[in-house]
KOLBA-611081 format. One line per field, with one value per residue (C-alpha): residue in one letter; x, y, z. Coordinates in pm, 1 decimal. Example, Ala and Ser with C-alpha at 12.3 -4.5 7.8 and 13.67 -1.06 7.14 Angstrom:
// KOLBA-611081
zadren	c(A, S)
x	c(1230.0, 1367.0)
y	c(-450.0, -106.0)
z	c(780.0, 714.0)
// end
This chain:
// KOLBA-611081
zadren	c(M, E, R, S, R, D, G, E, M, G, G, L, W, V, A, M, R, R, L, N, T, L, F, P, A, R, L, C, V, P, L, V, C, V, L, F, V, P, F, A, A, A, R, P, N, I, L, F, C, I, S, D, D, Q, S, W, A, H, T, G, A, N, G, D, P, V, V, S, T, P, A, F, D, R, V, S, A, E, G, L, R, F, V, N, S, F, C, D, A, P, T, C, G, P, S, R, S, A, I, L, T, G, Q, P, I, W, R, L, E, E, A, A, N, I, W, S, T, L, P, A, K, F, A, T, Y, T, D, E, L, R, K, A, G, Y, K, I, G, T, T, G, K, S, W, G, P, G, R, L, E, P, G, G, R, T, E, N, P, A, G, P, A, Y, M, E, R, T, L, E, P, P, F, R, G, I, R, N, T, D, Y, A, G, N, F, A, D, F, L, S, E, V, D, G, N, E, S, F, C, F, W, L, G, T, S, E, P, H, R, F, Y, Q, D, G, A, G, L, K, T, G, K, D, L, S, E, I, A, V, P, A, I, F, P, D, N, G, I, V, R, S, D, I, A, D, Y, L, V, E, V, E, H, F, D, T, M, V, A, R, A, I, A, L, L, E, A, R, D, E, L, D, N, T, I, I, V, V, T, S, D, H, G, M, P, F, P, R, G, K, A, T, V, Y, D, D, G, A, R, V, P, L, A, I, R, W, S, E, G, I, K, N, P, G, R, S, I, E, S, L, V, N, L, S, D, L, A, P, T, F, L, E, A, A, G, V, P, V, P, G, M, M, I, G, R, S, L, M, G, L, F, S, G, L, R, S, A, D, W, D, A, A, Y, I, G, F, E, R, H, S, G, A, R, A, G, G, K, G, Y, P, C, R, A, I, R, T, E, D, F, L, Y, I, H, N, F, E, P, G, R, W, P, A, G, S, P, D, P, E, A, C, N, R, L, I, P, F, G, E, Y, D, S, S, P, T, K, T, Y, M, I, E, H, Q, Y, D, H, G, V, A, A, L, A, H, L, A, F, G, K, R, P, A, E, E, L, Y, R, L, K, D, D, P, H, Q, M, Y, N, V, A, G, S, K, G, F, E, A, I, Q, A, D, L, R, E, R, L, F, A, H, L, E, K, T, K, D, P, R, V, V, G, G, L, I, E, W, D, Y, Y, P, H, Y, G, R, H, A, N, K, N, W, K, V, D, E, R, P)
x	c(0.0, 136.2, 233.3, 211.0, -43.1, -126.2, -271.0, -616.2, -520.5, -319.9, -629.6, -837.0, -575.1, -586.6, -966.7, -957.4, -694.1, -936.5, -1213.9, -988.0, -948.9, -1327.2, -1423.1, -1273.2, -985.0, -1119.5, -1458.4, -1285.2, -1076.9, -1331.9, -1408.4, -1039.7, -984.3, -1255.9, -1111.9, -745.8, -682.2, -725.6, -483.4, -171.9, 48.7, -141.5, -65.3, 241.6, 558.2, 709.5, 1077.6, 1120.5, 1472.6, 1555.9, 1884.8, 1972.0, 2020.6, 2000.9, 1861.1, 1641.0, 1905.4, 2163.6, 2078.8, 2169.5, 1805.7, 1746.9, 2038.5, 2343.1, 2650.8, 2882.7, 2697.4, 2643.5, 2307.3, 2221.4, 1973.1, 1770.7, 1789.9, 1665.8, 1372.0, 1287.1, 1309.6, 1108.3, 859.2, 788.3, 1023.0, 871.0, 979.8, 810.4, 848.0, 888.7, 949.7, 700.6, 977.8, 1346.8, 1473.6, 1525.9, 1287.7, 990.6, 1020.0, 1031.3, 737.1, 533.8, 628.0, 520.7, 197.3, 81.0, 33.1, 198.7, 417.7, 187.2, -61.5, 199.1, 264.1, 617.1, 709.3, 732.3, 1067.8, 1385.5, 1530.5, 1177.5, 931.4, 645.7, 335.6, 184.1, -162.3, -60.3, -120.0, 163.6, 141.8, 381.1, 152.6, -151.1, 29.4, 152.4, -202.4, -306.8, -47.4, 259.5, 606.4, 777.4, 1146.5, 1404.7, 1777.1, 2002.0, 1844.9, 1471.3, 1255.2, 1467.4, 1668.7, 1475.6, 1342.1, 1058.1, 955.7, 812.7, 573.9, 456.1, 643.7, 884.5, 990.6, 1100.2, 781.9, 955.0, 970.5, 1201.7, 1565.7, 1796.1, 2149.2, 2382.1, 2565.4, 2859.0, 3112.1, 3437.3, 3337.2, 3508.2, 3570.0, 3559.9, 3220.6, 3035.8, 2863.6, 2984.8, 2630.0, 2569.2, 2217.1, 2157.0, 2301.8, 2056.5, 1773.9, 1889.5, 1864.8, 1513.4, 1413.0, 1543.6, 1271.0, 987.8, 793.0, 646.1, 293.0, 390.0, 392.6, 654.5, 735.3, 1098.0, 1255.6, 1613.7, 1750.5, 2112.0, 2293.0, 2454.2, 2498.3, 2466.3, 2786.4, 3066.3, 3260.5, 3618.1, 3794.1, 3897.4, 3683.6, 3538.7, 3880.7, 3991.8, 3700.8, 3803.8, 3549.7, 3645.7, 3584.6, 3550.6, 3232.8, 3063.0, 2735.8, 2762.6, 2424.9, 2412.5, 2361.3, 2725.8, 3055.5, 3212.4, 3563.1, 3772.2, 3669.5, 3299.5, 3342.7, 3541.8, 3284.0, 3005.1, 3210.7, 3258.9, 2883.2, 2815.8, 3038.0, 2798.4, 2495.8, 2654.3, 2704.3, 2330.3, 2256.2, 2483.4, 2281.0, 1958.4, 2104.2, 2198.5, 1853.2, 1690.8, 1916.8, 1795.9, 1435.7, 1520.6, 1689.4, 1372.1, 1145.2, 981.1, 1074.2, 756.5, 525.7, 725.3, 664.1, 1014.6, 1045.4, 1375.5, 1384.8, 1548.0, 1420.7, 1521.2, 1789.9, 2167.2, 2354.4, 2486.1, 2395.2, 2046.5, 1978.8, 1883.0, 1680.0, 1527.1, 1203.5, 1373.4, 1404.0, 1760.9, 1628.1, 1280.9, 1274.7, 1380.1, 1440.2, 1154.9, 1126.7, 876.3, 875.6, 589.2, 544.3, 208.4, 59.2, 205.3, 59.7, 291.3, 618.2, 898.4, 682.6, 793.6, 530.7, 493.5, 229.8, 339.7, 355.8, 465.1, 635.4, 341.6, 143.8, 332.3, 160.0, -193.3, -47.3, 108.0, -209.7, -438.8, -206.5, -217.1, -595.4, -573.4, -809.2, -648.6, -696.9, -895.2, -613.1, -388.5, -465.3, -191.2, -316.5, -273.1, -60.3, -252.6, -431.2, -94.7, 19.8, -278.2, -204.8, -497.1, -452.7, -608.5, -590.8, -573.0, -201.0, -100.3, 68.4, 288.8, 303.5, 609.9, 654.8, 938.6, 965.3, 1271.8, 1572.0, 1901.6, 1851.1, 2031.5, 1876.9, 1869.0, 1589.7, 1514.7, 1337.1, 1271.6, 1213.1, 845.8, 749.5, 508.7, 532.5, 324.6, 512.1, 338.7, 482.9, 567.1, 610.1, 727.6, 552.6, 683.7, 531.5, 779.5, 594.2, 893.5, 1098.7, 1286.9, 1471.2, 1785.0, 1665.1, 1998.0, 2040.5, 2207.2, 2548.2, 2652.4, 2780.1, 2687.6, 2319.0, 2343.4, 2315.0, 2600.8, 2824.8, 2854.1, 2743.4, 2436.6, 2380.2, 2083.7, 2346.2, 2591.3, 2957.1, 3121.7, 3402.5, 3142.4, 2985.1, 3323.4, 3437.1, 3117.2, 3140.8, 3510.3, 3456.8, 3110.8, 3220.2, 3420.1, 3314.7, 3132.8, 3049.1, 2874.7, 2539.8, 2539.5, 2634.9, 2347.5, 2105.2, 2236.1, 2274.0, 2080.3, 1733.9, 1430.6, 1107.6, 769.4, 675.2, 885.7, 782.3, 998.1, 928.2, 1086.0, 1126.2, 1376.8, 1502.0, 1544.0, 1738.0, 1506.4, 1756.0, 1539.3, 1243.6, 967.3, 719.7, 591.1, 720.8, 507.2, 336.1, 332.7, 67.6, -209.1, 9.0, 131.8, -220.0, -353.1, -77.1, -103.6, -475.9, -425.6, -160.4, -360.7, -678.4, -487.5, -338.4, -682.1, -835.3, -559.6, -579.0, -238.3, -231.8, -39.6, -346.8, -649.9, -530.5, -469.4, -145.6, 167.4, 416.7, 703.5, 940.1, 892.8, 892.3, 1191.9, 1504.1, 1624.1, 1955.7, 2306.1, 2386.8, 2739.4, 2663.7, 2597.8, 2446.7, 2188.0, 1837.3, 1480.0, 1277.1, 987.7, 640.0, 530.4)
y	c(0.0, 339.8, 585.2, 884.6, 1153.2, 1171.4, 819.3, 705.8, 660.5, 982.5, 1168.2, 1012.1, 1117.7, 1477.2, 1473.9, 1350.4, 1608.1, 1876.3, 1729.3, 1744.7, 2119.0, 2165.6, 1956.3, 1906.3, 1662.1, 1397.4, 1396.1, 1306.0, 1023.8, 738.9, 823.5, 845.2, 508.6, 338.4, 467.7, 421.3, 118.2, -125.1, 79.3, 98.0, 214.5, 544.1, 634.3, 843.9, 696.5, 864.1, 930.1, 1086.3, 1218.8, 1336.1, 1460.8, 1447.9, 1788.9, 2049.9, 2399.5, 2576.6, 2830.0, 2579.3, 2517.7, 2715.0, 2781.0, 2922.9, 3162.2, 3009.8, 3165.8, 2864.8, 2534.0, 2356.9, 2176.4, 2135.0, 1852.1, 2050.4, 2355.1, 2151.3, 2008.4, 2363.6, 2502.8, 2218.9, 2196.1, 2398.0, 2560.8, 2605.2, 2922.8, 2852.7, 2479.6, 2340.4, 2008.2, 1902.8, 1850.1, 1949.4, 1602.4, 1298.5, 1024.5, 1245.8, 1442.0, 1122.4, 979.8, 1289.9, 1259.0, 896.0, 932.8, 1275.6, 1381.3, 1625.1, 1463.6, 1533.4, 1283.2, 1006.4, 904.4, 757.9, 864.8, 1226.5, 1130.0, 1034.0, 687.0, 563.8, 368.1, 429.1, 240.2, 21.9, 164.9, 479.9, 447.6, 542.1, 650.6, 371.2, 102.7, 255.2, 268.5, -88.6, -209.4, -28.3, -217.4, 5.8, -142.8, 11.5, 42.5, 246.2, 299.3, 472.2, 649.1, 586.2, 601.3, 624.5, 612.5, 388.0, 34.5, -110.7, -407.1, -217.3, -43.9, -370.9, -338.4, -584.1, -373.7, -14.5, 181.7, 350.4, 11.1, -285.6, -182.7, -189.6, -158.2, -383.8, -118.7, 65.5, 322.9, 480.6, 793.1, 1112.2, 1215.5, 1063.2, 1108.3, 1034.7, 697.7, 436.8, 361.8, 404.3, 540.1, 591.5, 250.2, 93.4, 282.2, 127.4, -218.7, -138.3, -17.9, -339.7, -523.2, -294.2, -436.2, -221.1, -217.0, -144.3, 194.7, 247.6, 459.7, 484.9, 660.5, 774.9, 894.0, 992.5, 1020.7, 1337.4, 1615.0, 1465.1, 1500.9, 1417.4, 1597.5, 1558.2, 1871.3, 2081.2, 1899.7, 2230.7, 2378.5, 2062.4, 2097.0, 2452.4, 2644.4, 3004.8, 3062.3, 3435.2, 3367.8, 3152.7, 3303.7, 3290.0, 3308.7, 3591.9, 3340.2, 3227.6, 3406.1, 3494.6, 3349.9, 3095.0, 2804.2, 2859.1, 2931.3, 2610.9, 2412.2, 2543.3, 2468.2, 2107.7, 2081.0, 2210.9, 1936.9, 1678.7, 1870.8, 1842.3, 1467.8, 1429.3, 1639.7, 1422.2, 1116.8, 1293.9, 1382.3, 1020.1, 902.5, 1148.4, 1022.7, 667.5, 779.5, 955.4, 643.2, 443.0, 711.3, 742.2, 1101.1, 1283.0, 1037.2, 1048.6, 1282.9, 1380.6, 1541.0, 1678.2, 1792.2, 1741.1, 1616.8, 1936.6, 2203.7, 2215.8, 2043.4, 2363.1, 2546.6, 2697.7, 2497.0, 2130.0, 2055.4, 2403.8, 2536.0, 2848.0, 2876.1, 2745.3, 2426.1, 2385.8, 2554.1, 2299.2, 2298.0, 2155.8, 2119.3, 1901.2, 1802.8, 1624.8, 1705.3, 1531.0, 1690.5, 2038.0, 2332.6, 2615.5, 2467.2, 2693.4, 2868.3, 2963.3, 2872.9, 3121.2, 2915.6, 2780.6, 2401.2, 2120.6, 1800.6, 1607.1, 1747.5, 1512.0, 1188.7, 1294.1, 1451.4, 1123.8, 930.4, 1175.0, 1185.5, 805.1, 794.5, 615.7, 706.0, 919.4, 764.0, 988.5, 1001.0, 1176.3, 1540.8, 1685.7, 1893.1, 1770.8, 1996.7, 1904.2, 2238.8, 2416.4, 2191.4, 2316.4, 2680.5, 2733.6, 2991.7, 2967.4, 3169.1, 2838.6, 2807.5, 3096.2, 2906.1, 2608.2, 2433.1, 2281.5, 2072.1, 1940.5, 1696.7, 1482.5, 1475.9, 1318.5, 1261.1, 1573.1, 1617.4, 1404.1, 1150.2, 1169.7, 1503.4, 1680.7, 2042.8, 2055.5, 2344.7, 2425.7, 2697.0, 2868.1, 3015.5, 3270.5, 3477.4, 3761.6, 3611.0, 3310.5, 3252.9, 2983.7, 2850.2, 2673.9, 2448.2, 2395.8, 2717.1, 2617.1, 2346.4, 2401.7, 2412.3, 2301.2, 2036.5, 2054.6, 2223.2, 1927.4, 1642.3, 1390.4, 1475.6, 1385.2, 1044.6, 1138.1, 1276.9, 1614.6, 1958.6, 2108.1, 1769.1, 1857.2, 1996.9, 1763.0, 1819.3, 2043.5, 2296.8, 2575.7, 2452.7, 2400.4, 2749.8, 2908.5, 2725.4, 2800.3, 3168.8, 3211.1, 3508.0, 3684.8, 4008.0, 3931.5, 3575.3, 3608.4, 3724.4, 3453.1, 3185.6, 3293.8, 3265.9, 2918.6, 2771.3, 2988.1, 2938.8, 3083.9, 3243.9, 3074.4, 3283.5, 3396.0, 3618.0, 3718.4, 3962.8, 3793.0, 4090.5, 4251.3, 3934.6, 3641.2, 3430.2, 3503.9, 3671.0, 3945.8, 3826.9, 4089.9, 3892.1, 4125.9, 4434.7, 4738.9, 4738.5, 4360.0, 4272.2, 4213.1, 4005.0, 3793.2, 3732.3, 3647.0, 3397.5, 3240.1, 3194.5, 3052.7, 2809.3, 2677.6, 2652.4, 2438.8, 2221.9, 2172.7, 2087.7, 1835.6, 1691.3, 1771.8, 1618.2, 1919.6, 2129.1, 1898.5, 1698.5, 1330.8, 1144.8, 1329.0, 1047.5, 1192.0, 1239.0, 873.2, 677.4, 443.5, 564.8, 281.3, 433.1, 359.6, 510.6, 647.9, 755.8, 430.4, 621.8, 795.8, 654.7, 761.8, 816.4, 583.5, 726.1, 879.3)
z	c(0.0, -93.1, 181.7, -52.0, 37.8, -334.0, -345.9, -239.1, 124.9, 120.3, 1.4, 277.0, 530.1, 406.9, 429.0, 785.7, 876.7, 751.6, 965.1, 1267.1, 1219.8, 1220.1, 1522.2, 1870.2, 1849.1, 2084.6, 1917.7, 1593.3, 1735.7, 1710.0, 1346.1, 1263.9, 1428.7, 1227.2, 905.4, 970.9, 1188.8, 895.3, 685.7, 902.6, 615.9, 591.7, 951.2, 1025.4, 1163.9, 1470.7, 1538.5, 1882.8, 1942.8, 2294.8, 2436.1, 2804.9, 2977.0, 2697.9, 2749.7, 2494.6, 2393.6, 2275.7, 1913.7, 1606.5, 1520.0, 1868.0, 1833.1, 2000.4, 1835.7, 1875.2, 1868.0, 1533.3, 1514.8, 1146.0, 1212.8, 1466.0, 1239.7, 944.3, 1136.2, 1247.5, 893.4, 738.4, 1024.6, 1337.3, 1588.5, 1932.9, 2109.5, 2443.1, 2506.1, 2857.9, 3025.0, 3291.7, 3546.8, 3530.6, 3619.6, 3394.5, 3506.8, 3593.9, 3269.2, 3065.7, 3259.5, 3175.3, 2807.9, 2791.6, 2987.6, 2871.7, 3233.4, 3475.6, 3737.9, 4033.2, 3884.7, 3851.6, 4213.2, 4245.6, 3894.4, 4013.6, 4170.1, 3991.0, 4063.5, 4117.1, 3902.0, 3658.7, 3780.1, 3509.7, 3571.8, 3386.1, 3011.7, 2777.7, 2415.6, 2323.0, 2463.0, 2293.6, 1960.2, 1995.3, 2064.4, 1744.5, 1538.8, 1554.3, 1584.8, 1889.2, 1971.6, 2156.1, 2186.6, 2436.6, 2732.8, 2737.0, 3047.0, 3358.7, 3565.3, 3799.1, 3841.1, 3638.6, 3853.3, 4152.9, 3914.5, 3761.8, 3431.7, 3272.3, 2974.1, 2941.5, 2864.9, 2571.2, 2397.8, 2331.6, 2334.2, 2031.5, 2169.4, 1969.1, 1766.4, 1920.4, 1806.2, 1919.0, 2114.6, 1998.9, 2363.1, 2708.7, 2867.1, 2543.4, 2543.7, 2294.0, 2177.4, 1805.8, 1845.2, 1474.6, 1394.0, 1634.7, 1466.1, 1138.5, 1296.7, 1410.9, 1064.1, 910.9, 1103.1, 988.3, 697.4, 422.5, 563.7, 923.2, 1093.9, 1360.6, 1664.1, 1773.0, 2073.1, 2004.2, 2336.3, 2383.6, 2715.7, 2586.7, 2695.6, 3045.8, 3246.3, 3269.2, 2990.2, 2875.6, 2993.4, 2694.7, 2437.6, 2321.4, 2257.2, 2076.6, 1834.0, 1753.2, 1957.9, 2026.1, 2395.6, 2338.7, 2137.8, 2405.8, 2528.5, 2908.2, 3085.8, 3338.5, 3621.1, 3590.4, 3647.4, 3314.1, 3306.7, 3121.6, 3346.9, 3285.9, 2915.4, 2865.1, 3063.0, 2840.0, 2528.0, 2644.9, 2700.1, 2348.7, 2204.0, 2345.5, 2217.5, 1873.8, 1918.5, 1976.8, 1669.8, 1457.7, 1557.6, 1463.7, 1123.6, 1058.4, 1162.5, 921.0, 643.5, 711.1, 670.9, 345.2, 211.0, 283.0, 136.0, 478.4, 561.4, 466.8, 644.1, 968.2, 1258.8, 1371.0, 1713.7, 1843.7, 2205.3, 2546.4, 2881.1, 3066.5, 3086.0, 3110.7, 3399.5, 3555.1, 3876.4, 3853.2, 3539.4, 3566.7, 3883.0, 3887.5, 3738.7, 3603.5, 3225.3, 3222.5, 3381.7, 3234.1, 2892.0, 2631.5, 2255.6, 2051.8, 1674.9, 1489.7, 1122.1, 946.1, 579.0, 555.3, 864.2, 920.1, 735.7, 627.0, 758.9, 870.4, 1129.9, 1479.9, 1738.6, 2024.8, 2210.4, 2547.0, 2540.6, 2771.9, 2660.6, 2807.3, 2512.7, 2280.1, 2389.3, 2288.4, 1974.7, 1862.3, 1933.4, 1756.5, 1455.1, 1440.8, 1474.9, 1809.1, 2096.7, 2365.7, 2713.5, 2943.5, 3196.8, 2942.2, 3009.2, 2789.8, 2498.0, 2141.8, 1922.9, 1608.0, 1599.6, 1606.1, 1321.1, 1120.6, 1193.0, 1429.6, 1702.5, 2043.8, 2364.4, 2553.1, 2483.4, 2708.9, 2994.1, 3071.3, 3409.2, 3572.9, 3886.5, 4098.5, 4387.4, 4470.2, 4241.0, 4343.8, 4716.2, 4827.6, 5172.7, 5485.9, 5496.7, 5124.8, 5143.6, 4814.9, 4724.9, 4625.0, 4402.1, 4121.6, 3858.9, 3594.2, 3298.6, 3075.5, 2793.6, 3030.9, 3377.8, 3574.5, 3907.7, 4144.8, 4465.0, 4694.1, 4938.8, 5171.3, 5160.9, 5474.8, 5280.1, 5074.8, 4711.0, 4565.3, 4830.9, 5168.3, 5188.6, 5408.8, 5187.2, 5458.4, 5406.6, 5037.7, 4876.2, 4642.4, 4919.7, 4750.8, 4870.8, 4706.1, 4551.7, 4331.0, 4093.6, 3924.2, 3998.8, 3740.8, 3698.1, 3704.8, 4028.5, 4193.9, 4100.6, 4230.7, 4564.6, 4613.3, 4532.4, 4684.8, 4897.6, 4627.4, 4464.2, 4139.9, 4244.9, 4581.7, 4445.7, 4177.3, 4431.6, 4654.8, 4362.6, 4281.9, 4630.1, 4875.7, 5018.1, 4843.1, 4964.1, 4938.2, 4635.7, 4342.0, 4051.9, 3757.6, 3476.9, 3178.0, 2945.9, 3182.3, 3347.2, 3103.6, 3353.8, 3648.3, 3878.3, 4032.1, 4233.9, 4228.2, 4440.9, 4708.1, 4528.0, 4473.8, 4136.7, 4102.6, 4359.7, 4105.5, 3871.1, 4160.7, 4290.9, 3945.1, 3866.5, 4210.8, 4155.0, 3804.6, 3921.6, 4214.9, 4007.2, 3757.0, 4032.2, 4182.7, 3846.1, 3775.3, 4128.4, 4270.4, 4621.4, 4750.7, 4675.2, 4690.5, 4992.2, 5051.6, 5111.2, 5002.5, 4957.4, 4755.5, 5051.5, 5146.1, 4821.4, 4779.4, 4602.2, 4377.1, 4273.9, 4397.2, 4736.4, 4745.1, 5100.8, 5286.3, 5577.3, 5360.8, 5353.7, 5293.1, 5608.0, 5678.1, 5648.9, 5980.0)
// end
């Protein structure tokens, strides 16, 4: 059966796409299913490419002056580039759980914590697609880190793993997995009448990095864009350059995967998504709900489903919106528990006032406080403001300064060890560093409010300031109304378990343990 949109099935697909622009998406799903399930070849393939720890700013298309990301830039130019795209949680496992389930982390029980599990009762888009006849596969970093068995699963929820291919890494710290080669192995098992969904997840640019890799690849440190939240010196610039090398490694894998689709004449009928699970592994990035931790790159290409490609999308979206998008595009019913919003209307060029906010949550990350306590917070991000509510402001947000209180035996253990972090700690009382160190490591008030136009890195909290009372009250009300509607236990009541769920990761600190429930 032909996959071309010009054939009989292609024409039917176009007709149904037009219907989906006229009627609410979920009302159309049953009709789409009836028409398309028997004709699997007409349904789009899905290639989901996700890096590990990459902030929004660090692609060529998004304006970084040094990094080279031709694959991301191509997907943006031939599809859609999202300007305001956010993870649901700035930590690996919870973010990936939200992507798979189409739900915010506060609805996912244990899965809101890293090194936890994803209970089998939560539907995933991969399972729904497989039940509808899709071939599913994954390579590299998929769901995780954590343990599957306590949640009642025996297989990674992203799909069966393809991991046989390896390569010689260009630098230490880069995994030897040939992600694109493994995608080729997966494709070799896909027959001509079978639609597929593949998760290509790299471990890059997760730390650690080979020191000096950026310089060895010819990067000019004087051209590095240093975020205002960091000291600007050679140590930090070189650290960022090393990080960008690993961003480029991910992009190379995406480019190779796209080339494989082109060689099979599958490119135009494949939804290609390129994104990251959360922001850069630097202080005040990863493990924070600020933009450097929660705003992620997102580009989507789909020749047969995106109208007027090359557009930049200003609407505020969460990565949990991808699951219902994939299912609707495939003509598969969206489970009621998936409350993410399908992006199909944005694909069609429709505009809606509903896309004016993204919501972000955070619970326990690396086990950086005594007894397994997290740093619970929720945030609403609009075009102009970021409002954050910290439920336990008495706790250290970056983790305890005492290494003995941390599972990893490092101070401020929510942040990975790095040259930038070490410099900021060692010089935390120096002129020019002290204020930045306090922002990165110090305690925070219960409420934070940032005006983004003047403060892109959220350094100046205006909560409680004259002239911002109405904005603060409105965003607080909007956030809590959303949390109540989506049944966040921290707002609607009930057991709040996140400080007491097991931590299934390795314990470098043998004296560290999670407290028992009181």
